[in-house]
C-alpha positions in Angstrom: 85.6 64.2 32.9 82.9 65.2 36.0 79.9 63.1 37.0 77.5 64.4 35.0 79.6 64.2 31.8 79.8 60.7 32.7 76.4 60.2 33.6 75.4 61.7 30.2 77.7 59.6 28.2 76.9 56.3 29.9 72.5 57.2 29.4 73.5 58.1 25.8 75.2 55.0 25.3 72.8 52.7 27.0 69.6 54.4 25.1 71.3 53.3 21.6 71.4 49.8 22.9 74.7 49.0 20.6 77.3 49.3 22.1 80.6 48.7 20.7 84.0 47.6 22.5 85.0 51.1 22.6 82.0 52.2 24.5 82.3 49.0 26.8 85.6 49.6 27.8 84.6 53.6 28.9 81.4 52.0 30.6 84.0 49.2 32.7 86.9 52.0 33.4 84.0 53.8 35.0 82.5 50.9 37.2 82.6 51.3 40.6 85.0 48.6 42.2 86.0 48.2 45.8 89.3 49.1 47.0 91.1 48.6 50.5 93.5 51.6 51.8 97.0 50.7 52.2 97.7 53.8 54.0 96.0 57.3 55.4 95.9 59.7 53.1 94.0 63.1 52.6 91.6 64.1 49.9 93.0 63.8 46.8 91.9 65.7 43.4 91.9 63.8 40.4 90.8 64.9 37.1 88.2 67.3 38.7 87.1 64.4 40.9 87.7 64.3 44.6 88.3 61.4 46.2 88.9 60.6 50.1 90.2 61.0 52.7 91.4 57.6 53.0 92.0 55.5 56.3 94.2 52.4 56.0 92.9 48.9 56.2 89.4 50.5 55.2 87.5 49.6 52.1 85.9 52.2 49.6 84.3 51.8 46.4 85.5 54.1 43.5 85.6 54.3 39.8 88.0 51.5 38.5 90.4 54.3 37.0 90.6 55.9 40.0 91.3 53.0 41.7 94.4 52.0 39.0 95.4 55.5 40.1 95.6 55.2 43.8 97.1 51.7 43.3 99.9 53.4 41.2 100.5 55.6 43.8 100.8 53.2 46.6 97.5 54.5 48.7 95.2 51.7 48.0 95.1 48.1 46.6 92.4 47.0 43.8 90.0 43.8 45.1 90.3 42.1 41.9 87.8 39.6 40.3 90.5 38.3 37.8 90.2 36.3 34.5 92.6 33.8 34.7 93.8 30.9 32.6 92.1 28.3 34.3 89.0 30.2 34.0 89.6 31.0 30.5 90.1 27.6 29.6 86.5 26.3 31.7 85.2 28.8 29.3 86.5 27.8 26.1 85.7 24.5 26.8 82.4 24.7 27.6 81.8 26.7 24.1 83.5 24.1 22.0 81.2 21.4 23.5 77.6 23.1 23.3 75.9 23.1 19.9 75.6 26.1 17.8 71.8 26.8 19.3 73.5 27.1 22.6 75.5 29.8 24.1 76.5 30.1 27.4 77.2 33.2 29.7 79.9 34.9 30.7 81.5 36.9 33.6 80.6 40.3 33.9 82.9 42.6 31.7 84.6 39.9 30.0 86.2 41.2 27.3 87.2 44.4 28.9 88.7 42.6 31.5 90.1 39.8 29.1 91.5 42.5 26.8 93.4 43.8 29.7 94.3 40.6 30.5 96.5 40.2 26.9 97.5 43.4 27.4 99.4 43.0 30.7 100.8 39.7 29.6 102.0 41.1 26.4 103.8 43.7 28.5 105.4 41.2 30.7 106.0 38.8 28.2 108.9 41.1 26.7 111.1 40.6 29.1 109.8 36.7 30.3 110.0 34.1 28.2 107.7 32.4 30.6 105.2 35.1 30.3 105.8 35.0 26.5 104.2 31.4 26.8 101.3 32.6 29.0 100.6 35.4 26.7 100.7 32.8 23.6 98.5 30.3 25.1 95.7 33.3 26.6 95.4 34.6 22.9 95.2 31.2 21.4 92.4 30.5 24.2 90.6 33.7 23.4 90.6 33.7 19.4 89.1 30.1 19.9 86.4 31.3 22.2 85.7 34.7 20.3 85.2 32.2 17.3 83.3 29.6 18.9 80.9 32.5 19.9 81.1 34.4 16.6 79.9 31.5 14.6 76.6 31.0 17.3 76.2 34.7 16.9 75.9 34.5 13.0 73.9 31.3 13.2 71.4 32.8 15.7 71.0 35.8 13.7 70.3 33.9 10.4 67.5 31.8 12.1 64.1 33.6 12.4 61.7 33.4 15.3 62.0 34.2 19.1 65.5 33.6 20.6 65.3 36.0 23.8 66.4 32.7 26.0 69.5 32.4 24.2 70.1 36.2 23.5 70.2 36.7 27.4 73.5 35.3 27.5 75.2 37.6 25.2 77.6 40.1 26.4 76.7 43.7 25.1 79.3 43.7 22.4 77.7 40.2 21.6 74.3 41.9 21.3 75.7 44.8 19.2 77.1 42.3 16.8 74.1 40.1 16.7 71.5 43.1 16.2 73.7 44.3 13.3 74.0 41.2 11.7 70.0 40.5 12.3 69.5 43.5 10.4 71.4 42.9 7.6 70.1 39.2 7.1 66.4 40.4 7.4 67.0 43.1 5.1 68.6 40.6 2.6 66.3 37.8 3.1 63.0 40.4 2.5 65.0 41.6 -0.7 65.1 37.9 -1.9 61.9 36.8 -0.9 
């Protein structure tokens, strides 16, 4: 996909203000990330996009999907801002202790990164019993986080009045859910009263 089509897609997605998990994944995969070149490499053509040349030891900024391809080829290493188990546990703990009227902010691109963590652990767990335990634990933590936040979003959507100070802490996927629920609840409420 060329850059102009990518820019157009992102513009169309963001102009609608409602973003699905698939849209969030698309945006996440096309975000700029930092890589470190592991070896010298001449210019490379990937899906119609030219990247490089790369000089060993230097840092570069490329789209995430390109960084993964360069990593697979042994040309570069992706600098990761990972979500690990201890970070997930802290997020889950905060969500559980907060009242329904409070919702904390999550790390940027939380859900796309969480989906990738779960997928990676699922793959690793096929041949490693220790990773299976880790995978199951991460799944339980993730489900608890999602359930806690879902209850809060449903509650927020059903309460009339301004909530901007709370809504700013929602992820783009959660904002989509909130908007849809709010619309359904308001339509239902106006039909009842």
